[in-house]
A tleap script that builds the chain and sets N, CA, C and O, in Angstrom:
source leaprc.protein.ff14SB
mol = sequence {
  NMET SER THR MET SER GLU ALA ARG PHE HIE
  ASP LEU VAL ASP ASP LEU GLN ARG THR VAL
  GLU ASP THR PHE ASP ASP SER ASP LEU ASP
  LEU ASP LEU GLU ASN SER GLY GLY VAL LEU
  THR VAL ARG PHE ALA ASN GLY SER GLN LEU
  ILE LEU SER ARG GLN PRO ALA LEU ARG GLN
  LEU TRP VAL ALA ALA ARG SER GLY GLY PHE
  HIE PHE ASP TYR ASP GLU SER GLY SER LEU
  TRP VAL ASN ASP THR THR GLY GLU PRO LEU
  GLY ALA LEU LEU SER ARG ALA THR LEU GLU
  GLN ALA GLY GLU ASP VAL GLU PHE ALA GLY
  CLEU
}
set mol.1.N position { 121.265 104.268 83.347 }
set mol.1.CA position { 120.166 104.743 84.022 }
set mol.1.C position { 118.980 105.150 83.093 }
set mol.1.O position { 119.203 105.750 82.042 }
set mol.2.N position { 117.865 104.858 83.443 }
set mol.2.CA position { 116.706 105.286 82.465 }
set mol.2.C position { 116.433 106.709 82.431 }
set mol.2.O position { 116.526 107.390 83.452 }
set mol.3.N position { 116.103 107.189 81.315 }
set mol.3.CA position { 115.805 108.621 81.116 }
set mol.3.C position { 114.225 108.788 81.265 }
set mol.3.O position { 113.707 109.878 81.023 }
set mol.4.N position { 113.412 107.605 81.699 }
set mol.4.CA position { 112.038 107.653 81.810 }
set mol.4.C position { 111.700 108.738 82.995 }
set mol.4.O position { 112.397 108.862 84.003 }
set mol.5.N position { 110.648 109.422 82.746 }
set mol.5.CA position { 110.189 110.463 83.650 }
set mol.5.C position { 109.310 109.680 84.850 }
set mol.5.O position { 108.564 108.721 84.651 }
set mol.6.N position { 109.554 110.262 86.024 }
set mol.6.CA position { 108.900 109.770 87.127 }
set mol.6.C position { 107.490 109.419 87.039 }
set mol.6.O position { 107.057 108.363 87.499 }
set mol.7.N position { 106.710 110.356 86.410 }
set mol.7.CA position { 105.299 110.336 86.096 }
set mol.7.C position { 105.021 109.124 85.266 }
set mol.7.O position { 104.093 108.388 85.601 }
set mol.8.N position { 105.746 108.850 84.206 }
set mol.8.CA position { 105.644 107.733 83.232 }
set mol.8.C position { 105.857 106.497 84.050 }
set mol.8.O position { 105.095 105.546 83.876 }
set mol.9.N position { 106.787 106.430 84.890 }
set mol.9.CA position { 107.254 105.227 85.692 }
set mol.9.C position { 105.996 104.843 86.526 }
set mol.9.O position { 105.574 103.686 86.540 }
set mol.10.N position { 105.397 105.887 87.239 }
set mol.10.CA position { 104.370 105.551 88.134 }
set mol.10.C position { 103.055 105.093 87.453 }
set mol.10.O position { 102.326 104.243 87.965 }
set mol.11.N position { 102.777 105.731 86.211 }
set mol.11.CA position { 101.730 105.325 85.267 }
set mol.11.C position { 101.908 103.824 84.965 }
set mol.11.O position { 100.944 103.066 85.075 }
set mol.12.N position { 102.957 103.440 84.638 }
set mol.12.CA position { 103.342 102.063 84.084 }
set mol.12.C position { 103.157 101.128 85.180 }
set mol.12.O position { 102.556 100.068 85.003 }
set mol.13.N position { 103.696 101.503 86.431 }
set mol.13.CA position { 103.522 100.481 87.638 }
set mol.13.C position { 102.072 100.425 87.923 }
set mol.13.O position { 101.528 99.341 88.134 }
set mol.14.N position { 101.408 101.563 87.941 }
set mol.14.CA position { 100.016 101.535 88.268 }
set mol.14.C position { 99.253 100.552 87.318 }
set mol.14.O position { 98.515 99.703 87.818 }
set mol.15.N position { 99.395 100.636 86.074 }
set mol.15.CA position { 98.867 99.822 85.069 }
set mol.15.C position { 99.160 98.358 85.345 }
set mol.15.O position { 98.261 97.523 85.444 }
set mol.16.N position { 100.552 98.055 85.474 }
set mol.16.CA position { 100.891 96.753 85.800 }
set mol.16.C position { 100.322 96.303 87.016 }
set mol.16.O position { 99.809 95.186 86.940 }
set mol.17.N position { 100.269 96.903 88.185 }
set mol.17.CA position { 99.667 96.443 89.413 }
set mol.17.C position { 98.097 96.231 89.083 }
set mol.17.O position { 97.533 95.253 89.573 }
set mol.18.N position { 97.454 97.047 88.338 }
set mol.18.CA position { 95.950 96.669 88.018 }
set mol.18.C position { 95.764 95.483 87.324 }
set mol.18.O position { 94.806 94.743 87.548 }
set mol.19.N position { 96.686 95.237 86.429 }
set mol.19.CA position { 96.571 93.989 85.493 }
set mol.19.C position { 96.913 92.787 86.379 }
set mol.19.O position { 96.265 91.750 86.236 }
set mol.20.N position { 97.807 92.859 87.204 }
set mol.20.CA position { 98.225 91.685 88.237 }
set mol.20.C position { 96.978 91.461 89.114 }
set mol.20.O position { 96.518 90.343 89.343 }
set mol.21.N position { 96.490 92.565 89.566 }
set mol.21.CA position { 95.270 92.498 90.576 }
set mol.21.C position { 94.151 91.741 89.853 }
set mol.21.O position { 93.645 90.748 90.376 }
set mol.22.N position { 93.725 92.236 88.557 }
set mol.22.CA position { 92.749 91.561 87.785 }
set mol.22.C position { 92.899 90.141 87.425 }
set mol.22.O position { 91.953 89.355 87.376 }
set mol.23.N position { 94.235 89.818 87.154 }
set mol.23.CA position { 94.507 88.496 86.919 }
set mol.23.C position { 94.349 87.530 87.979 }
set mol.23.O position { 93.989 86.377 87.742 }
set mol.24.N position { 94.641 88.016 89.301 }
set mol.24.CA position { 94.475 87.332 90.488 }
set mol.24.C position { 93.045 87.257 90.850 }
set mol.24.O position { 92.616 86.234 91.384 }
set mol.25.N position { 92.247 88.300 90.590 }
set mol.25.CA position { 90.777 88.317 90.819 }
set mol.25.C position { 90.023 87.305 89.856 }
set mol.25.O position { 89.041 86.672 90.243 }
set mol.26.N position { 90.517 87.200 88.647 }
set mol.26.CA position { 89.966 86.281 87.724 }
set mol.26.C position { 90.379 84.979 87.961 }
set mol.26.O position { 89.755 84.164 87.281 }
set mol.27.N position { 91.291 84.468 88.757 }
set mol.27.CA position { 91.699 83.203 89.090 }
set mol.27.C position { 90.793 82.590 90.157 }
set mol.27.O position { 89.959 83.298 90.721 }
set mol.28.N position { 90.928 81.338 90.440 }
set mol.28.CA position { 90.130 80.741 91.434 }
set mol.28.C position { 90.968 80.618 92.887 }
set mol.28.O position { 90.597 79.907 93.821 }
set mol.29.N position { 91.970 81.315 92.885 }
set mol.29.CA position { 92.805 81.082 94.054 }
set mol.29.C position { 92.284 81.824 95.262 }
set mol.29.O position { 91.790 82.947 95.154 }
set mol.30.N position { 92.391 81.224 96.346 }
set mol.30.CA position { 92.142 81.925 97.670 }
set mol.30.C position { 93.171 82.787 98.079 }
set mol.30.O position { 94.213 82.299 98.516 }
set mol.31.N position { 93.018 84.038 97.994 }
set mol.31.CA position { 94.129 84.900 98.315 }
set mol.31.C position { 93.483 86.309 98.825 }
set mol.31.O position { 92.276 86.548 98.795 }
set mol.32.N position { 94.485 87.194 99.295 }
set mol.32.CA position { 94.056 88.572 99.626 }
set mol.32.C position { 94.927 89.393 98.827 }
set mol.32.O position { 96.093 89.049 98.630 }
set mol.33.N position { 94.424 90.498 98.333 }
set mol.33.CA position { 95.310 91.534 97.663 }
set mol.33.C position { 95.182 92.818 98.427 }
set mol.33.O position { 94.099 93.258 98.814 }
set mol.34.N position { 96.344 93.399 98.627 }
set mol.34.CA position { 96.421 94.794 99.370 }
set mol.34.C position { 97.309 95.641 98.565 }
set mol.34.O position { 98.479 95.334 98.334 }
set mol.35.N position { 96.731 96.728 98.134 }
set mol.35.CA position { 97.548 97.778 97.400 }
set mol.35.C position { 97.742 99.161 98.304 }
set mol.35.O position { 96.847 100.006 98.339 }
set mol.36.N position { 98.775 99.289 98.908 }
set mol.36.CA position { 98.853 100.346 99.723 }
set mol.36.C position { 100.218 101.072 99.550 }
set mol.36.O position { 101.271 100.435 99.601 }
set mol.37.N position { 100.185 102.337 99.356 }
set mol.37.CA position { 101.505 103.183 99.228 }
set mol.37.C position { 102.308 102.665 97.954 }
set mol.37.O position { 103.538 102.698 97.980 }
set mol.38.N position { 101.670 102.219 96.913 }
set mol.38.CA position { 102.363 101.881 95.740 }
set mol.38.C position { 102.771 100.358 95.785 }
set mol.38.O position { 103.139 99.758 94.775 }
set mol.39.N position { 102.680 99.780 97.024 }
set mol.39.CA position { 103.165 98.401 97.188 }
set mol.39.C position { 101.999 97.380 96.990 }
set mol.39.O position { 101.039 97.450 97.756 }
set mol.40.N position { 102.025 96.577 96.151 }
set mol.40.CA position { 100.982 95.365 96.004 }
set mol.40.C position { 101.253 94.123 96.681 }
set mol.40.O position { 102.236 93.515 96.257 }
set mol.41.N position { 100.633 93.616 97.607 }
set mol.41.CA position { 100.966 92.522 98.354 }
set mol.41.C position { 99.931 91.515 98.036 }
set mol.41.O position { 98.736 91.812 98.033 }
set mol.42.N position { 100.406 90.230 97.746 }
set mol.42.CA position { 99.393 89.205 97.372 }
set mol.42.C position { 99.688 88.156 98.584 }
set mol.42.O position { 100.830 87.725 98.746 }
set mol.43.N position { 98.764 87.819 99.306 }
set mol.43.CA position { 98.815 86.710 100.489 }
set mol.43.C position { 97.939 85.645 99.855 }
set mol.43.O position { 96.771 85.790 99.494 }
set mol.44.N position { 98.777 84.415 99.768 }
set mol.44.CA position { 98.103 83.206 99.429 }
set mol.44.C position { 97.525 82.653 100.737 }
set mol.44.O position { 97.757 83.103 101.859 }
set mol.45.N position { 96.679 81.535 100.408 }
set mol.45.CA position { 96.044 80.765 101.610 }
set mol.45.C position { 96.980 80.183 102.483 }
set mol.45.O position { 96.716 80.157 103.685 }
set mol.46.N position { 98.197 79.641 101.996 }
set mol.46.CA position { 99.120 79.025 102.989 }
set mol.46.C position { 100.125 79.998 103.524 }
set mol.46.O position { 101.224 79.581 103.890 }
set mol.47.N position { 99.787 81.399 103.600 }
set mol.47.CA position { 100.517 82.295 104.179 }
set mol.47.C position { 101.738 82.978 103.562 }
set mol.47.O position { 102.305 83.968 104.026 }
set mol.48.N position { 102.081 82.268 102.382 }
set mol.48.CA position { 103.291 82.913 101.575 }
set mol.48.C position { 102.669 84.233 100.913 }
set mol.48.O position { 101.449 84.393 100.865 }
set mol.49.N position { 103.529 85.120 100.431 }
set mol.49.CA position { 103.296 86.292 99.874 }
set mol.49.C position { 104.101 86.484 98.703 }
set mol.49.O position { 105.195 85.939 98.553 }
set mol.50.N position { 103.504 87.348 97.772 }
set mol.50.CA position { 104.277 88.029 96.538 }
set mol.50.C position { 104.077 89.453 96.903 }
set mol.50.O position { 103.000 89.899 97.298 }
set mol.51.N position { 105.139 90.132 96.756 }
set mol.51.CA position { 105.133 91.691 96.989 }
set mol.51.C position { 105.823 92.328 95.805 }
set mol.51.O position { 106.955 92.015 95.435 }
set mol.52.N position { 105.006 93.309 95.200 }
set mol.52.CA position { 105.507 94.103 94.086 }
set mol.52.C position { 105.631 95.538 94.505 }
set mol.52.O position { 104.586 96.148 94.727 }
set mol.53.N position { 106.792 96.155 94.640 }
set mol.53.CA position { 107.036 97.413 95.078 }
set mol.53.C position { 107.916 98.321 93.979 }
set mol.53.O position { 108.831 97.878 93.285 }
set mol.54.N position { 107.527 99.401 93.987 }
set mol.54.CA position { 108.155 100.405 93.093 }
set mol.54.C position { 109.325 100.995 93.702 }
set mol.54.O position { 109.377 101.280 94.898 }
set mol.55.N position { 110.217 101.167 92.918 }
set mol.55.CA position { 111.662 101.985 93.330 }
set mol.55.C position { 111.818 103.072 92.337 }
set mol.55.O position { 112.496 102.866 91.330 }
set mol.56.N position { 111.195 104.309 92.560 }
set mol.56.CA position { 111.125 105.331 91.726 }
set mol.56.C position { 112.592 105.870 91.249 }
set mol.56.O position { 112.818 106.195 90.083 }
set mol.57.N position { 113.515 105.921 92.250 }
set mol.57.CA position { 114.744 106.419 91.974 }
set mol.57.C position { 115.567 105.686 90.947 }
set mol.57.O position { 116.411 106.239 90.242 }
set mol.58.N position { 115.253 104.355 90.907 }
set mol.58.CA position { 115.859 103.523 89.998 }
set mol.58.C position { 114.969 103.067 88.791 }
set mol.58.O position { 115.387 102.396 87.847 }
set mol.59.N position { 113.793 103.483 88.934 }
set mol.59.CA position { 112.841 103.231 87.786 }
set mol.59.C position { 112.617 101.764 87.542 }
set mol.59.O position { 112.379 101.270 86.441 }
set mol.60.N position { 112.728 101.045 88.817 }
set mol.60.CA position { 112.536 99.759 88.885 }
set mol.60.C position { 111.284 99.120 89.557 }
set mol.60.O position { 110.668 99.779 90.394 }
set mol.61.N position { 110.886 97.873 89.227 }
set mol.61.CA position { 109.967 97.262 90.025 }
set mol.61.C position { 110.634 96.024 90.687 }
set mol.61.O position { 111.353 95.192 90.135 }
set mol.62.N position { 110.256 96.076 91.944 }
set mol.62.CA position { 110.929 94.949 92.756 }
set mol.62.C position { 109.867 93.974 93.130 }
set mol.62.O position { 108.733 94.308 93.474 }
set mol.63.N position { 110.345 92.619 93.033 }
set mol.63.CA position { 109.352 91.559 93.398 }
set mol.63.C position { 110.074 90.704 94.543 }
set mol.63.O position { 111.218 90.255 94.467 }
set mol.64.N position { 109.265 90.575 95.530 }
set mol.64.CA position { 109.679 89.560 96.684 }
set mol.64.C position { 108.799 88.381 96.505 }
set mol.64.O position { 107.572 88.474 96.528 }
set mol.65.N position { 109.393 87.356 96.340 }
set mol.65.CA position { 108.785 85.969 96.369 }
set mol.65.C position { 109.399 85.020 97.307 }
set mol.65.O position { 110.480 85.317 97.817 }
set mol.66.N position { 108.824 83.912 97.585 }
set mol.66.CA position { 109.501 82.871 98.459 }
set mol.66.C position { 110.788 82.522 97.975 }
set mol.66.O position { 111.713 82.318 98.762 }
set mol.67.N position { 110.936 82.428 96.639 }
set mol.67.CA position { 112.266 82.047 95.910 }
set mol.67.C position { 113.223 83.171 95.920 }
set mol.67.O position { 114.339 82.944 95.453 }
set mol.68.N position { 112.969 84.315 96.366 }
set mol.68.CA position { 114.005 85.350 96.360 }
set mol.68.C position { 113.393 86.783 95.881 }
set mol.68.O position { 112.209 87.035 95.662 }
set mol.69.N position { 114.373 87.542 95.790 }
set mol.69.CA position { 114.008 88.904 95.459 }
set mol.69.C position { 114.449 89.227 93.937 }
set mol.69.O position { 115.503 88.780 93.483 }
set mol.70.N position { 113.576 90.029 93.185 }
set mol.70.CA position { 113.873 90.179 91.702 }
set mol.70.C position { 113.707 91.655 91.340 }
set mol.70.O position { 112.807 92.272 91.909 }
set mol.71.N position { 114.458 92.266 90.479 }
set mol.71.CA position { 114.431 93.503 90.074 }
set mol.71.C position { 114.132 93.602 88.587 }
set mol.71.O position { 114.810 92.994 87.759 }
set mol.72.N position { 113.011 94.450 88.235 }
set mol.72.CA position { 112.704 94.483 86.790 }
set mol.72.C position { 112.687 95.983 86.319 }
set mol.72.O position { 112.194 96.918 86.951 }
set mol.73.N position { 113.318 96.047 85.089 }
set mol.73.CA position { 113.279 97.290 84.320 }
set mol.73.C position { 112.318 97.312 83.315 }
set mol.73.O position { 111.896 96.227 82.916 }
set mol.74.N position { 111.853 98.439 82.784 }
set mol.74.CA position { 110.764 98.399 81.790 }
set mol.74.C position { 111.558 98.500 80.516 }
set mol.74.O position { 112.411 99.374 80.355 }
set mol.75.N position { 111.257 97.573 79.594 }
set mol.75.CA position { 111.746 97.520 78.161 }
set mol.75.C position { 110.849 98.251 77.161 }
set mol.75.O position { 109.854 97.696 76.695 }
set mol.76.N position { 111.195 99.471 76.841 }
set mol.76.CA position { 110.294 100.122 76.056 }
set mol.76.C position { 110.195 99.484 74.615 }
set mol.76.O position { 109.148 99.718 74.013 }
set mol.77.N position { 111.091 98.754 74.018 }
set mol.77.CA position { 110.964 98.132 72.732 }
set mol.77.C position { 109.945 96.897 72.962 }
set mol.77.O position { 109.171 96.615 72.048 }
set mol.78.N position { 109.933 96.268 73.982 }
set mol.78.CA position { 108.981 95.231 74.117 }
set mol.78.C position { 107.802 95.492 74.854 }
set mol.78.O position { 106.843 94.721 74.893 }
set mol.79.N position { 107.878 96.641 75.472 }
set mol.79.CA position { 106.672 97.243 76.361 }
set mol.79.C position { 106.211 96.218 77.480 }
set mol.79.O position { 105.038 95.944 77.728 }
set mol.80.N position { 107.354 95.687 78.127 }
set mol.80.CA position { 107.154 94.827 79.237 }
set mol.80.C position { 108.247 95.047 80.326 }
set mol.80.O position { 109.210 95.773 80.077 }
set mol.81.N position { 108.126 94.511 81.368 }
set mol.81.CA position { 108.993 94.547 82.542 }
set mol.81.C position { 109.907 93.328 82.397 }
set mol.81.O position { 109.448 92.198 82.229 }
set mol.82.N position { 111.076 93.568 82.459 }
set mol.82.CA position { 112.074 92.364 82.246 }
set mol.82.C position { 112.993 92.335 83.456 }
set mol.82.O position { 113.265 93.395 84.018 }
set mol.83.N position { 113.492 91.167 83.892 }
set mol.83.CA position { 114.352 90.966 85.124 }
set mol.83.C position { 115.681 91.611 84.586 }
set mol.83.O position { 116.095 91.332 83.461 }
set mol.84.N position { 116.300 92.432 85.374 }
set mol.84.CA position { 117.555 93.155 85.121 }
set mol.84.C position { 118.858 92.331 85.048 }
set mol.84.O position { 119.926 92.725 84.580 }
set mol.85.N position { 118.590 91.099 85.596 }
set mol.85.CA position { 119.733 90.101 85.514 }
set mol.85.C position { 119.655 89.136 84.500 }
set mol.85.O position { 120.607 88.865 83.768 }
set mol.86.N position { 118.325 88.501 84.421 }
set mol.86.CA position { 118.131 87.271 83.481 }
set mol.86.C position { 117.450 87.728 82.163 }
set mol.86.O position { 117.581 87.039 81.152 }
set mol.87.N position { 116.738 88.853 82.150 }
set mol.87.CA position { 116.015 89.178 81.032 }
set mol.87.C position { 114.636 88.542 81.017 }
set mol.87.O position { 113.856 88.816 80.105 }
set mol.88.N position { 114.292 87.666 82.034 }
set mol.88.CA position { 112.965 87.054 82.098 }
set mol.88.C position { 111.818 87.994 82.341 }
set mol.88.O position { 111.796 88.800 83.272 }
set mol.89.N position { 110.869 87.842 81.451 }
set mol.89.CA position { 109.685 88.834 81.568 }
set mol.89.C position { 108.981 88.607 82.878 }
set mol.89.O position { 108.936 87.487 83.388 }
set mol.90.N position { 108.391 89.750 83.464 }
set mol.90.CA position { 107.688 89.660 84.821 }
set mol.90.C position { 106.559 88.701 84.819 }
set mol.90.O position { 106.337 88.029 85.825 }
set mol.91.N position { 105.797 88.590 83.701 }
set mol.91.CA position { 104.783 87.590 83.762 }
set mol.91.C position { 105.127 86.167 83.972 }
set mol.91.O position { 104.423 85.393 84.621 }
set mol.92.N position { 106.424 85.805 83.299 }
set mol.92.CA position { 106.856 84.484 83.545 }
set mol.92.C position { 107.273 84.226 85.086 }
set mol.92.O position { 107.038 83.162 85.659 }
set mol.93.N position { 107.869 85.240 85.640 }
set mol.93.CA position { 108.261 85.067 87.081 }
set mol.93.C position { 106.940 84.981 88.039 }
set mol.93.O position { 106.878 84.211 88.997 }
set mol.94.N position { 105.959 85.816 87.679 }
set mol.94.CA position { 104.744 85.696 88.511 }
set mol.94.C position { 104.040 84.435 88.385 }
set mol.94.O position { 103.581 83.885 89.386 }
set mol.95.N position { 103.914 83.904 87.144 }
set mol.95.CA position { 103.385 82.419 86.969 }
set mol.95.C position { 104.225 81.416 87.789 }
set mol.95.O position { 103.683 80.574 88.505 }
set mol.96.N position { 105.557 81.528 87.664 }
set mol.96.CA position { 106.220 80.504 88.300 }
set mol.96.C position { 106.037 80.696 89.864 }
set mol.96.O position { 105.764 79.730 90.577 }
set mol.97.N position { 106.184 81.890 90.339 }
set mol.97.CA position { 106.037 81.934 91.871 }
set mol.97.C position { 104.681 81.681 92.288 }
set mol.97.O position { 104.533 81.182 93.404 }
set mol.98.N position { 103.607 81.952 91.546 }
set mol.98.CA position { 102.318 81.643 91.875 }
set mol.98.C position { 102.125 80.112 91.912 }
set mol.98.O position { 101.467 79.621 92.830 }
set mol.99.N position { 102.738 79.244 90.833 }
set mol.99.CA position { 102.719 77.847 90.958 }
set mol.99.C position { 103.538 77.290 92.003 }
set mol.99.O position { 103.144 76.241 92.513 }
set mol.100.N position { 104.730 77.868 92.455 }
set mol.100.CA position { 105.494 77.475 93.618 }
set mol.100.C position { 104.871 77.755 94.938 }
set mol.100.O position { 105.008 76.964 95.871 }
set mol.101.N position { 104.183 78.867 95.046 }
set mol.101.CA position { 103.663 79.260 96.387 }
set mol.101.C position { 102.206 78.962 96.437 }
set mol.101.O position { 101.747 78.978 97.579 }
set mol.102.N position { 101.405 78.707 95.527 }
set mol.102.CA position { 100.049 78.486 95.775 }
set mol.102.C position { 99.649 77.099 94.978 }
set mol.102.O position { 98.548 76.579 95.161 }
set mol.103.N position { 100.490 76.619 94.208 }
set mol.103.CA position { 100.157 75.375 93.664 }
set mol.103.C position { 99.241 75.441 92.467 }
set mol.103.O position { 98.666 74.414 92.107 }
set mol.104.N position { 99.065 76.602 91.816 }
set mol.104.CA position { 98.145 76.842 90.801 }
set mol.104.C position { 98.921 77.510 89.516 }
set mol.104.O position { 99.818 78.340 89.661 }
set mol.105.N position { 98.513 77.094 88.384 }
set mol.105.CA position { 99.118 77.754 87.199 }
set mol.105.C position { 98.229 78.879 86.887 }
set mol.105.O position { 97.042 78.688 86.623 }
set mol.106.N position { 98.797 80.121 86.910 }
set mol.106.CA position { 98.031 81.289 86.491 }
set mol.106.C position { 98.874 81.945 85.463 }
set mol.106.O position { 100.077 82.162 85.606 }
set mol.107.N position { 98.210 82.230 84.477 }
set mol.107.CA position { 98.815 82.858 83.195 }
set mol.107.C position { 98.660 84.360 83.246 }
set mol.107.O position { 97.562 84.907 83.353 }
set mol.108.N position { 99.919 85.061 83.155 }
set mol.108.CA position { 99.923 86.434 83.324 }
set mol.108.C position { 100.172 87.062 81.847 }
set mol.108.O position { 101.258 87.481 81.448 }
set mol.109.N position { 99.015 87.048 81.148 }
set mol.109.CA position { 99.182 87.357 79.607 }
set mol.109.C position { 99.638 88.798 79.455 }
set mol.109.O position { 99.241 89.708 80.182 }
set mol.110.N position { 100.543 88.945 78.405 }
set mol.110.CA position { 101.084 90.195 78.116 }
set mol.110.C position { 101.972 90.877 79.128 }
set mol.110.O position { 102.298 92.058 79.012 }
set mol.111.N position { 102.337 90.136 80.076 }
set mol.111.CA position { 103.315 90.654 81.063 }
set mol.111.C position { 104.644 89.947 80.932 }
set mol.111.O position { 105.580 90.247 81.673 }
savepdb mol mol.pdb
quit
């Protein structure tokens, strides 16, 4: 179990969600972004979604994509969110899911 404070966890997720929103805003994709109650929902033109939600009790970020559900822990040493099963960085998953769901290659640098 992580010893990260809840405040730090929320700050990290807030920063992450801003970065994800900015990356999508800078892309040419036709999509809608909604950030409500700490949940970031990305709706692509074809109706598919990516959902990033925070799980404060577990200090995890959960991502729901068409390909499944994924849980991420914050890796302090690498300063990035990594899949708790595979070790894959969040940015790699977001790029892959965006390519799968919207047909566009979007680079999530630094994630």
